[in-house]
N, C-alpha and C positions, 0 to 999 in steps of 0.2 A: 481432589475435594477438600484437603485441609486447607489449602492457599483460600479458597472462598466459603466454606462452610462456617467461617467464623463470622462473616459480616453480618447476616441477620441476629448475631449471639452477642454482638455489642453492646445493645443496649441495656441487656441484661448483666455482662459483664461490669458497665459503669453501675449498674445501681446496687450491684452485690458488693463492690469495693467502695462504693462511696467516692468514685473518681469522676474527674469531668470528662467532657467528650474528647478534648485534647487528650489528656493523658490514656484514655483508653484507646484511643488510636495507636498508640504505641504497639498494641498486639497484634497489628496489624504490619506497623512499620519494621519492627524487629524481625516477624517472620522473612518479611519480604527481603529485607537487604542480608540476612544470614542465610539465605536459600542462595541470593545470587552470588555472594563471595565463596562459597561452599562448593559450588558447582564445578568450577574449574580444579580446584585445591583435590576434591575427592576424585575426578577423574583422572588428575594426575597420580595421585598415590593409588591409583588402580593400576594404571599403566606401569607402576614401578613396584608393587608389592604384590600384585594381583587383583581382580577385578571381584572375585567373588567375598573373601575377605573383608575388602574394603566395603562392599555393598550390605555384608550383613553388619558391620560396623556403624555404617549410616542408618540403618533400618532401627538397630539397639538404641543409638541416639535419639531418633524420631520417638520410639517408646519412651525413652526415659523423659522425654521433653513433655510428652504428653502427660506423664505420672506428675511430672513437677506442677507442671498448670492446673492439673485436678487437685491435686492434694495441697496445694499451697494456701489458698484462701486471701491471698491477698493480689493488689494489681502487680507489684514487683513478681511475685511467683509466677503468675500467668505470662507476663510480658518474658521471665528467664525461660520459662517453660517454649515459648513459641520460637525465640531465637535458636534453643536447643534442637527443636524440630527442623529449623530451615537447613539442618543437616542433610535433609530429604532432598536438596537441590542436586544432590550429586546423584539420585536414582536414575535418574535419565539416562546422561552419559554413560556409567557403568552398565546399564543395562544393554544398552546400544553396542558396545564393547565388546560385552560376553556373546551376544547373538552373532555377530559379525565373527567373532573368533569360533564359536563351534560350531556354525550351523553353516552349510553350502550355500552358496551365492544366491540362489532361487528363495530357497528355504529363510536365509538370513533376511532378504527384503522383506517377504511376507512378515516376519516376525518383528520387525522393526515398524512397520508399517501398525500391526496391531499394538504394541507397545505407545507408538505415538498417538495413536487414536486415544488410548486412554486419559491423554491431557486435557482432551476436550470434554470427553464425557465424564471423568471426574469433575474439571471444573462446571459444567452446566449442570451436575446433580448436587454439586454442595451446597448452592443456597437453598434449595427447598427441603433437602434433607437436615442441614445445619439447623433451619427455624424448629423442623418438626422434633428432633431429638431434643433440642433445647425446650420446647414447651413440654415435654413427658419426664425428662431428667436434669433439666439445668443445663449451664455452660458445663458442669464438670462432669457430665455424662457425656459431652462431645469430646472431651480430652480423653475419659477413661476409653470409650469408643475407639478413638484414632490410637492410643497405645494397645488396645486388643487387636487390631486390624493389623499392626506393624508386626507384633510379637506372630501374628498366625503366617504373616508372608516370610518373616525371618525364619521360621520352623521349616516352611516349604520349599524355600531357597536353600537353607541347609542341606535338605535331605536328597530333594530332586535334581538341582543343577550343579552340573559337574564343575571340578574346580578349574579355574583359569588362570596359570601363574603369569605373574608379570615377567617382563625381562629383565629384572634384578638389576640392571645396569646405572650406574649415577647417583646422585644424592637429589634429595629434597631441596628445593630453592626456597629456603624458609625467608630469604630478604626477599625476592620475588613474592613470596604469598603474604607478607606482612605489607608490603605495598599495595598490591591489589588487594586487599581488605581494607585499608585505609583509604583507597582511592575511590572504591565502589561505594564504600559506607558513607563516605561525605557527600559524593556526589548524589546519590540515591535519596539519601536524607535530605538535601537541600530540593529537591526536585518534588518531594514527597510533602513537605512541608512548606513549599513557597506559597501558596495559596494562603495559609494560615498566617506565617510569618509575615509574608510580604516578599514580593519577587527582589524589590530593593533593600531590603531590610540587612543590618549589619551581618545578621548570624547566617541569612542565606549566601550574601556574597563572599563571608567567609568559608564557609563552607566549598563553594563552587571553587573560590581559590586553593584551598590546601588541596583537594582532591585533583586540580588540574596539575599543580606539582608534584603531588604524589604519582599521577600518571605520566609525567616526563622521568619522573626519576625510575619508574618502573622501566621505562622502555629502555633509558642508558643501561640499568643493572642487567635485563635482559640479554641484549646484544653483548656482554662481557663475560657472564658466568659460562661455565662448561654445560650444564644441565639446566638451562632456563625452567621456570613454570610454563610459560608461555613461549613457543618457538615461532620468534617472529618469520623466521624464513618462510615457515609453512604459511603463514598469512600471506604471501604472494603469491601462492601458487591457486593459477584462477579458479579451479572449482573449490577452494578453500574459500578463498575472499566473496565468490559468489555465493554461495551457500550462506555467506553470515550476511551478507546485504539484502538477499532475497527471504532470509528468513525476518531478519527485522521489517522490511517491508509488507509481508503478507502478514505478519502478527501483528501490524499497525490496525490493520483492516478487520482481523479477528477480534481482538481488543476493543475496537469502536462497537461494535455490533454487540458484542456481549456486554459492554456497558451501556449503552444507550436503548437498545430494545426495551428491558426493563421498565427504564425511565419513563420512555416515550408511552408505552400502553399505560402506564398508570395516570399519566395525565386524563384531566377529565374528558370527557366524550362532548362530541358535539363542537368543539373548538377547530376542528382539524387537525386537531395534535394527537391526541391523545384516544385511549379508548374504556378509561374510567375502570383499568383493572385491577384489583386487589394484589396485595404482595404476592400471595401463593399462586395467581393467575398470572401474574408478570413473569414468573419464574417458568412458568409451563410454556409460554412464548418462546421460551429459549430449549425447549427438547427438542424442535426438528434440528437445529443447530447442534446440539449434542449427538442427536441419532446420526445425522450425514456427516459428522465427522468421524464417527466409529465405523460406518460402514464406508466411507472414503479409504480410511487408512486402513483396514481390512484388504479391501480390494486394491488399493494403490501398489501393495508388494508386489501382488503377481502381475500387475502392468509392469512394474520396473523390470523383472524378472524376465517379460516378454520382449517388450519394446527399448528399454533402456530408462534412462532417468531424464532425458528432455520433454518428451513427449507428456509423460504425467505432471511435469511443473509447468507446462503450459497450462495443460488442462486446470490444473488447481488455481493458479493466477487468474486466469478468464473467469473462474467460474465465481470467486471472490468479487473480481470486478461486476459481473453482472448482479450478485446477490447485493453488494450495495448501493450498484444503481437504482434497483428495485427499492430499496428503504430509502433512498434518499427523494426518488422523484415520482413515485406512485403514489395515489392518495392513502391514507392509511386506514387499513381496515384488517380484521383478523386475516384475511386470506393473504393478503400484500405482505404483510408482516412475517407472517410464518414460511410464505416463500422468499421472502429476501433471506430471512435467517437461515432457512435450510439450505439455500442455493451458498449462502457466506461459508456455511459449514464442511461442504465439499470443497473449497479452496485449499481452507485451512488442514483439513482432515490430509488431503492429498499432500501438499507442500511439505507439512511436518512429518508425513511418510517417507519421503525421498530426500530428505535433506542429509538424516544420518548415513543412509546408503551412498549418498555422494560423498559425503567426508572421510567415510571409512575406506573408500576404493580410492582417494586420493592423497592419504597420507601414510606414513610409516606405521605399521600393527601397533608399534608402542605409543603412537602419540593420538591413536584414536580417542581415548579416555577424555584428555586435558582438549582436543579438537572441539569433541562434541560440547565439552564444559563451557568452552568458550561460545559456542552458539546458543547454549542455553542463558549466558549470562546476556547476551546480546537482546535476545528475545524479552528477556526482562527489564532491560533497559528500556526496550520499545514500549513495553506496558505502563512503566511509569511515565513515560513522557506522554504516550495518547492518554492516558487518564486526564492528566494536567491540561491539554491541549483541548478536549472535547470539553473539560468542565469551564474552560475560559471563554471559548466559543458560546454556550449556552448562557453564560452569565452576560456576555456584551448583547447577547438577542433578547436577553428578557426587559420588557419596557419598565421605567421606573414606577415604581408602586405594583407592579405586576407579581404574581406567585410564581407564575410559569411562563417558561422561554417561548417565544414564536416557533412555529415549524419550520423557518428558514433557517434558525439554528441547528437544529438535527440534520437539515438538508446539508447546510455547508461542512457539518461533520461526516455524514456519510460520502460527501462528493470528496473531501480532501483524502480520506480511506480510499476510495475507489482510485483516485488518480495516484496514492501509493502503489497500489497493488498493478496498477497499468505499467506503472515504471518497473514494478518486478517481472513483469509479462514480456516487456521489451528486452529483459536483460537475460531470459532464458535462452536467446539463441547462441549468447556466448558461453553457454556450459558446453563442456567438452564430453559429450554423452557415452557414457560407456554401454560396452557390447552385450546385448541382450543375451541372456541363456551363456554367458562364459563361465568361468571359473574364477574363485577369488584370486588378489593379485597374486602374481607367481614371483618367486624370491627375485626376478629381474628388476619387476614392478615396484618391490620395496626398495630396493637400492635405489631406483630413481626417485622414489618419494625422499629417500635421504640425502640425495644429492641435491633436490630441488631446494631443501632446507639450507642448503649451502650456498646454492648458484642459483639466481634466478633465471638463468638461462636454460634450465633443466624443467622448467615451469610445465610446459606442454607435455612432455613425457609423463611427467609426476600427477599430472591432471586426468590422464587418459588416453595420451594420443600413442603409447607403445601398445603393440601388439599383446593382447591379450593369451595368456597360457591356455589350453585346452584339459590341461591334466589338473588334478585337484592338489591343493595346496598343501605342502609338506608339513604346515603347522596345523592342517585341520584335524579334529578330535572329531570321531564318528560315533554316532549314537550305537 
C-alpha cells in the first residue's frame, strides 16, 4: 500500500512544500530505490542473525520513516522518511523464510500464497485509499497511518510469531552490500529519470556506466569472498534462475495492467480508447485485479501442496496471457476491462505464490532469505523498466498536437506484455517440479543444495531431482 498510496498525494506534497513536479517525484524514486537495495541485504541479515529480529528491525525502520516524513514539514524530510521506509523491501523475503522454516511443507505453501497475495491487494488498494486519507487528514495523515500500522504489525509479530534463529555462521559481506547498493541505485535512478532528463543526456549515460561498472565489480568480489552477499553458485541452479526469469516476465504483465488500466479508462469516452472515468472510478477498475490476486494467492498454496509447483505456474502464466490479450484486442468497455484485469490478476497471484516455494525448496535453508530478496529486486527492476517502456510507446502513438494516445498504443503495450508472459509459459516445462505432499527438504537435500552452490553439476539434485524424505525435517519447529 505504501508504495502506491503516495501517488495521488504527490500533488499535495508539492503544494505544501513549495517544490516542483520533478523535485516531488523524489518521494517515489527514493522509496523505490531503497526498497530494492534493502531487500537482499535484509534477507541476508535474516539468514545470518535470525529472521524474526531482522523483520522487527525492518518494521521499526518503516515506522520511523513514517514519523520523519509526517513530522518534518519539508520536502527533504518527506524524501528522507520515504528512503528509510524503503527498509520494508525486506518484509517479503523475511516472511517467506520464516514460513518455510516454521511450517510443514503443505502449510508453508498456503502461507506463502497468502503473503504473496497481499502484495497485489495492497498495491491495488493503495491508490484509492491514499487519496481518501489525504483528502481528510492531509499528506501527513498518510504517513502517520503508515507508522501506526507498522507499529501494530511489529507488536503482533513480536508476540505471536516464534523466533527463527539464523545459522550464525559467516560474516556480513559489507563490500558486496556497498557495491550492490551503488549499482542498483545508479541504474534504477537512470531508468526512473530517463524520460525527464533525456535518455542520451550526460547524467543518464554516466549513471548507467557507473552502475554497470559497479555490477561487474560486484560479480568479481562475490566470486572471491568466503561469505558472499549473493551466492552466485546458486544462481546456476535451474529452479532458482527459472524463478527469477519467470518472476521478471510475469511481473512485466502485472505492471503493464496496473499502470495502463487506470490511464485507459480515464480517456474520454466515444473515441474507442477510454470510458471517461474519474480518478476514483479508475481505481475501482483495478478492484477485480486485486481481488483475483488475493483469491488466487490463497488457493495456489493448496494447489502447490497437492499438485506440485509446475501446474500452478503454467495456469498462472496462461491466465496472464489471456487477460492481457483481452485488454489488447477486445473493444474497450467496462465488461472487457474488468474481465481482462481480473484474469490478469489471477496470473500474478498464482505465480507470485509459487515462486517463494520454488526457491525455498531449491536452496540451502540459510540462503532462503537472500535468494528471495534477489527475486524481489528482479521484480522491482521489471517494474522500473516497464513503467518507462509503456510510457514511451504511448508517447509514440500520440498524434502531434493531440492530448491523448491512440488505441493502438495501448494495444501494443498489452500485446508486448502478453508475449513476455507467453515466454514465461514456455519456460514452465523446464521447472523441476517438487513432489506434491512431501515433507520439507531432508538433510541430504540441504547438503545437495550446498553442493550446487559450489558445483554446477549438482544442479539437478539441488533443484529437486533428489528423492524427497517422507519424514518431518529435523529443523521443523512445531506449533
